[in-house]
Every structure is written in C-alpha cells, then in structure tokens.
N, C-alpha and C positions, 0 to 999 in steps of 0.2 A: 450589609456586611458580606464580603466575598468569602469564598470557601478557603482561602489561604491567608486570612486576615492575620497581620502581625509578623509575617515572614519577610525575609530579605533575599533578593535575588541579584546576582551579578551576571550581566549579559555583555558578551563581546560583540563587536560589529553592530553596535546599537543605534547608529546615527540614522539609519534609513532601512527601508525594505523589511526583510525578515526580522532583523534585530529590533527595529522600532516597533514593529507589530507585536513581537514577543513581550517587549517591555510594557506597552500599553495594556495588552491583555492580562498580564500578571498584575499590573497595578489595579486593573478593574476588579481582580479578585482579592485585593487587600494587601498586596505585596509592595514593600518599599524597593526601590531599584537602584543598583549601581550600574551605570551605563558607560561602557568604554568603546571607543573607536579611535582609529589613528587620525581620521580627518585629514588625510594628506596622501599624496601618491605613494603607493607601496614600491613600485619598480617601474622603470620605463617599459618593461615587457608586458605590463597589464594595460590594455588599450582603452578600456572604458573609463569614464570619469570617476574619480574617487569621491567618497563622502567628504563633506566639508564641515567646518565649525558651525555654520548655520543649520546644517542638517541635525547635528547633535543638540543644538539649542532648541530646535522643533521637537525633538524627542523628549527633552526636559519639559517643555510646555505641555506636551500631550500627556505625560505621566502626571504632572501636577494637576491637569484638568480632571484626572480620575480621583484626585484628593489624596495622592500618596507623595511621599518624600522621595527625592532623587539626588544621588551623588554622581555627577557626570565628569569624566576626565578624558582628555585626548591622550590616549596610550597605544603604543605599538605592542602587540602581544608577543613580538619577538624581543621585547626589552624586559629581561627578567626583574631588574631593579625597580622599574616603573610599576610593574604588576604587583610586586610585593608591597610597594609603597601604597598603592591604591587599596589593596586588601586591608592593610594596617589602618588606613583612614576610614575605611568602611566599617571595620569593627569598632573603631573609636566612636563613629557617629551613630551606628545602629545597634551595636552590642552583639550582633550575631550575623551569621550567614547560613541560609538554608538551602538555596537553590543556585546552581550555576548553569547557565545556558551558553555553552561554548559554540558560538555561532559564526565568529569572524572567519572569513575565507575569501580566496581569490581564485579566478579561473583564467586559464590561457589556452591557446591552441597550438597544435603542431604534432607531427608524427614523431614517435619516440626518438628515433635515431637522428632526427633533424632539430631537436630541441638544443638550444644553447645552454651553457652552465647557468646563466642568469635566470632563464625561463624555469629550469628545473629547481634551482635553489630558492626562487621566489615562492613558488606554489608549495613546495615541501616545507620551506621555512615558516610560511604563514599558516597553512592548513593543518600540518602535522605537528611540527616542532612548536609553533605558536600555541596550538591548543594544549600540547604537553605542558608548556610553561604556565599557561593559564591554570591548568589543573594542579600542578605542582605548587602554585602560589596560594590557591583557594582551599585545597583539601585540608591542610593542617588547621586552618581556622574553623572549618566545619567539624572536624573531629573534636577540637578543643571546646567548641560550644556545647557539644554532647546532645544535640537535638535530632541526630540522624540528618536526613536531607535527601535531595534528589539532584543528580547531575544529568543534564540532557546534552548530549554530544550531537551537533548538527553535522552529519555526514552528508551523503548524497546517494541517489540511485546508483551513481557511479562507484559507490562503495560496496555495492552488491553485485553489479553487472558492469564490467569494464566497458568503456565506450572508446572508440577509435578517434583519433584526432586530439585527445587530451589525456594520454596516458600518465603524465606527471600528476594531473588532477585526480584521476582514478586511483593512482598509487597512494596519494595522500588520504583519499577518503577511505580506502580499504584499510590503511594504517589506523584510521580513527575507530574502525570497527574492532580491530584487535585491541587497541587501547581501552575501548569501552568494556570489552568482555573481561580483560585482565582486571581492570579496576572494580568491576562488579564483585569479583571474588575477593579481591584485597580489602574492600571497603564494607563488606557484608557485616563483619563483626561490629561495625560502628553504626549500623542502621542506615548507611548512606547507599542509596540505590543509584545505579548508573545505566542508562539506556542510550541508544542512538536512534536518531531519525534519519530517513533517507528520502528527502524530497526530490521531486522530478518536475521539471518544466514550470517553475515558479516565476511570476512576473516581477523581476527585479532588474537593476541596471547590469547585473552580471550577464544576463542573456543579451548577446549581441546578434540580432538576426542577420545583419550583413556579413559578420564574421563566419557565422554558421553556414550561410548560403555560399560563401567563398570556399569553405572547406568541402561542403557537399558538391560544389561545381568541380572542384579539382579531384575529388575522390568520390564519385557517385555511389559506390558500394557502401560507403560509411552510413548513408541515410537509413539503411535498414536496421541499424543498431539503436536508432532513436524512435521507439514506437510511439503511436498515439495513446492517449488515455481513454480506455473504454467508456468511462463515465463522463468524459469531457473531450470529445474526439478532436476538436480543433480549439486552440487557444491555450492559455496558461492558467494555472492555479494562482489565487491570490496569496500573498503573505499571511493574511488573517486565517486562511484555512489551515495553514501550517501551525499557526499559533494555538489553535484549538487543541491540537495534539500535544504541543509543548505544555500547556497549562494542565492538561490531564496527567501527563507524566510527572509534573511537579507536585501534584496533589496526592492526597491519601487514596483516592479511588483506583490508583494504579499501584497500590502498595505491594502487590505480589510480583511485580515486574522488576527484574534487574538482569543486566546482561542481555537485553533483548534488542533486536534490530526491527524497527518499524518502518516499513515502506509508506511514504506519504505520497502516493502516485496515482490514485484513482484507477488502479489495476494495470498500469502500463507495463510493469515488469512481468506480467503473466503472458505477454506476447513472446 
C-alpha cells in the first residue's frame, strides 16, 4: 500500500518525460491518475518534437502497470472548455481530486528584443496562462471535495534566476512563482497547499543541445549563466529524480510547506 493510497492526481504534460515520470511515481504510491497532454505541435516556434498520442498511451500503460486507474485525455491547457470538461469527467469517475501537478510547459530561444510575437505568445500562453487555466479549472473541485490537497507547480531554475537567451521562458516561470505564492495564501483556509519546484538541467526532449550550442556560439558570455551542478558536474538529472520531490510535496510529510520554492538543481543555483 502506497503512502498516498486512494488519492487522485491530475497531471499536465503527462505523455512523456517529467510528466510521465510524475504520473508513474504517484501511481506507485497508490494514486489514481488524470493524465493530460496536447499530443500535437504547440506552435511552429517550438523546434523540438512534440509528444504524441502513442506517448500518452505509454503513460497509461505504465500507470496501469502500477495497479492504478488512469483517465487520459489529449487536451491543450490553453483550451479552457476542454480543461473544465476533463475535470468534470475526472470527478465523475473518481469522485475526488487531491493533487494537481501543473507540469506542462514549452521552451524556446532568442534574445528578448528579437523575439517574435508568436514566440512570446506561445511560451507565455502555455507556461503561464495555460497553468493558470489548469488551476482555475481544478481548484473549485478540490475545494468542493473538502479533502484539502496539494498543488505542485513545475516552474524552473529560470523562475528563480533569469537566464539569457530565453527571457520569455524565464518571465513565464517567474510568473508561476508569483502565482504559487498568491495561491498558497488564498487556499490556506481550505487546507490546500501550493508549492513550486524549480528543476535545472533535466534530461527531456525540451533540452536541445544543438540549439543551446548555437546560442552559446553566437553569444559566448551567456554560458556563464548556466552553471554546472556541484553534485553532478557533467550531465543531466533524470525525470525520476524530480518525481521524488513531487511525490514528497504531494504527501503528508511536507504538510508544513505552502508557498515554498524548492530548487531541484543539485546545488547549481549556489554558483
């Protein structure tokens, strides 16, 4: 029996990488899963391959292999009606919602004054506005259930320390920090905790080594803003390492934490 037995979690960006890892780890702790992902291109300005329907199906298989139920939907978190529909279906199927992991996000590159409208609107629209829409759709169901709960907002190290070459991404992730802290105050009376995590250098399709090398080649000074991790000097973290922190924040062992920003960076931000 897992430590979170009987609870229900909604996870965005769940088709692969961190999202899938969070879903599987929570399922291992006894959580039933609502898995959402767009499974399609977000914008022509995002250059790495999008998640697919097959990726989401693999997440379903992985969750079911842990012995838990899963409701999976292909949903764009910028689509308010679709989000509200899936929350309604989740409550009908599971009867409750205890955990939200607002994980979906996209990354692009470019100096701030050289960004196009579409580059800016895509990253802000998915990372910040899409997360707000996710929370707006899910929070009323959590309040109505009356069980308290935990919201984990997946920000980034770029939401604590701005990085050159992706100012629109940093702006969106800083925005998530403010959203987290405000909600922690607003939801305290309902026993719902809200915390943000700030991963750094995680091995996912979002990391495009060739694109990063191009940026550093064009602007060599930028490289100094991307420090190594003291505990893992070369290489990337695995999504599973981030999931360990998500599961802890979802559970009762972190019950004193709300409105907290947790760097998941193996010490990188101390440089």
